[in-house]
N, C-alpha and C positions, 0 to 999 in steps of 0.2 A: 433277442432282437435279431431280425434278419437284416440283410444288407440294405434294402431299400429304405426302411424306416431309419436306419443309422445315417444314410446319406441325407435324407430329408432333414433329420434333426441337426446334423452337422452343418448343412447349408443355412438353416435358420440361425444357428449359433454364429456362423461366420458373418452373415448379414448384420446381425445385431451388434456383435463386437466390432466389426469393421466400421460401422456407422459412428462408433465412439472415438475413433482414432484421429480425426482431423485436428482437434485442438492440440493434442500431444504432438502431432507432426509439425504444426505451426510453432509451438514453443521450443521444440528441439532443433528446428531447422535454422541454426545460426552457425557462423564460422567458428572454427576451433578455439579462437582467442576471445570469444564472447560468451557471456553467461546466457542462460535460457531466457527466452522472452517472457516478460511479465505484463506487457501492454499490447493493445491492438495498435495498428498504424496511427490511429488518431490520439493515442495516449491514454485510453481508458484501461483500467486494470483487467487482466485476464486471470480468472481464478479457476483452480482445478486443472486437471490434465485430461479428463475424458469428456467428450461431447462434441458438438458441432463447432466449427471455427467461425462463430458469428457473434458480433458485439451487440448487446441489447441497447446501450446508450446511443450507439451509432445508428441503429435501426430507428430508434425513437426520434432522433434528430434529423433523419433523412439524409445521412451522410452521402456525399458523392463517391463514385468508384475510386478506389485507391489500392495500391499494391503494398504488401508488407515490405519493410526495409530490406534492401538487398535482393528482392525477388524480381523476376522479370515482369514487364508490364502485362497487365491483364490477369495477374494471379489473385487479385482481390477485387471484389465488386461490392461497393457500398459497405453495408455492415458485415459482409462475409470477408474475413481477412485472411483466409487460408484455403487449403484444398477442400473440395466438396466431399460430403459424406457418400454420395453414390459410388464414386470411384473406389473408395476404400471398402465399402460394403460389398461391391461386386468382386473385387480382388480376393477379399478374405472368404467370401462365400465359395468362390471357385476352388480355392486352396483347400478349405475344410471339406467340401464335398468330395474332391478328388482323394483326399486322405481317407475319408470314410469308405469310399468305394473300394480302395485298394486294401485297407486294413480289415474291414468288416468289424463286427462287434467284439473286438478283442480289447483287453484292458489297456494296451498302449494307445488305443485311439483317443482316450480321454487326455493323455499326455500331449498328443499331436494337436488336438483341438485347443488346448490351453496355450501352447507355444505359438501356434500359427499367427494370431493377431500381432504378437510381438515381432515376428519375422517380417510381416507385411509393413509394420511401422518402421522397423530398421531399414528395410530396403528403400522405402519412400524418403526417409531422411537422408540417407547416403546419396541417393540420386540427386537430391536438391542441393545439398551443401557439402558433399563428400566428407561426412562426419558420422562416426558410429559412437554414440554416447556411452560412456562407461556405465551410466545409470541404467542402461538397457542391456548391454552385452554381457557384463559380468553376472548380474542376477539371472540372465537367461541361461547361462551355462550352469550355474548352481541349481536353478529350478529344474532344468532338464535332467540332471543327474539325480536330484532328490525325487522327482516325480517318477522317473524310470525305476528307481529303487523301490518305490511303492508298487508300481505295476508288476515288478518281478515277483512280488509276494502274492499276486492274485492268480488263481488258477486260470489257465487258458492263454497266458501270454506267449508270444512267439519270439522273444528276444532274450538277450543276456545282459545283466547289469555290468558284469566284469568287463566285457568287450566294449560296453558303452563308456566306462571310465577310461579304459586304455585307448579307445578311439578318440576321446576328448584330448588326452595327452598327446597322442600321435599327430592328430591334425593340427592342434595348437602348436606343437613343436615344429611341424613342417612349415607352417606359415611364419613362424618366428625365424626360421632359417631364410625363407624367402624375403622377409623384411630386412634381415641383416645384409643379404646380397643386394637388395635394391630398395633402400629406404625411401627413395624419392617416388617410386612407383607403387608402393604399398604402405598403407598406414598401419600403426600399431593397433588401431581399432579392429582391423581385419584379423589380427592374431587373436584378440580376445573373443571375437565372434566365432572364430574357428574352434574354440573350446566347446561352445554349445553345439555347433554343427557336427563336430566329431562325436559328441555324445549320442545324438539322435541317429547318426549313421552307424556308429559302432554297435548300437543295440541289435541290429540285424546281422552283424558279423563283418569280417574284414573285407569280403568281396563288396559288400554294400558301401563300406567306407571308401574303398578305392574308387568305386564307380562315382560316388557323389563328389569326391575330391577332384577327380579328373574332369568331371562334367563342369564343376564350378570354374576351374582354371581355363578350360576350353571355351566356355561361354564368355568369360572375361576377355580372353585373347581375341575371340571373334568380334567382340564389340570394339576393341581397340583397333583391329584391322579395318573394321567398317568405318571408323572415324578417319583413318588415314585415307581410305579409298575415296571418301566423299570430301576430302580435304578440310575436315573440321578438326584435325589434330595431327600430331606427328609422333615420332618414336618416343619423345619425352613427355607426351601428354599424360597427365594423371588420370587414371581410370578408377571410378568407384567400384571396388571389387565386392563390396558387401552384398549388393543385389544378386550378383552372380554366384557368390558363395552360398547364399540362401537358396537360390534357384537350383544349384547343384545338389544341395542337401535335400531339397524337396524331391528332386528326381530320384536320388538314391533311396530315400525312404519309401517312395512309391514303388520302386522296383523291389526293395527288400520286403515290403509288406505284401506285395502281390505273390511272392513265393510262398507265403504262409497264409494268405487271405483267401477270399472267395474265388479269385481268378489266377491260380498258380500257373496255368498254361500260358499266360501272357509273358512270363519271364522264365526262360529255361533255367533249371537248377545248375 
C-alpha cells in the first residue's frame, strides 16, 4: 500500500471511530468524586459507551433544550445531551490522517490508528472536567505496549519495543516527580497517561521521547501563560495537562515517524 491509500483509509477510520465517541465523552465527563453518568439530563437511562450523545425517549417526547448536569449552558440541545459527533469525527480524522501521512504503510501505523480515538476522547474529557479516568489511561498504556510488541514482530517496522517500554517508565517516572513537586498543579491521572505517551514516543527512540515530552510541557505552560495574560487565571490556576501531554506525544510520534517514513527530509536526523 502506498502513502495516499493509507492516508485515505486512516481518514475514513478516524471519521468513523470519532463519530462513536460523544456518548463516552458524556458519560466520562464528571467530577473526580462522582461516578460515571448513567442517565441523560432528563433522567432516561444511557446504555452503552459508543455512539451519539442523543436520547431516544427525549427525542420522541420533543424535550426542550437542556444542558448536562454541571455543563455550561448551551452544551445540550433537546435530545442531544452531549458533544456533537462532527467535532469528534473531524478531530480524529485529522489525527489519523496525519499519522498515516507521516508513518506510511508500516506495521506501527495500525497501532497509532487504534490508539488515536482513545487519545482524542481523553483530551476531550480532561478539557471538560479536568479528569483522566483510570478506565482509559491504564488500559491505554497496557494496550500501547502490547500492540507495539506485536508490531515489533512484523517485518518493516521502524521502532523498538525495548525503548518503548523504557520510555513508558521514564516519562511516567518524570511526571510522577512533577506530581510530587506540585500536586496541586498536576493530577495523578497525568502520571498514568504519561505511561502510555512514553511508550508511543519511546518506540522511535530517546530523541523522540525528549521531543514529545518537552513539547507537551511547553504547550501546557503556554496555555497557562495565556490564561494569565487574558486574566482568566493566575499562578495557582489548575491546568488540564492531559490534552497537552497527548498533543506533545502526537507531535513527537509524527516527527519520529517522518524520519523513517515517506518524508524523512521533513525531520533532520
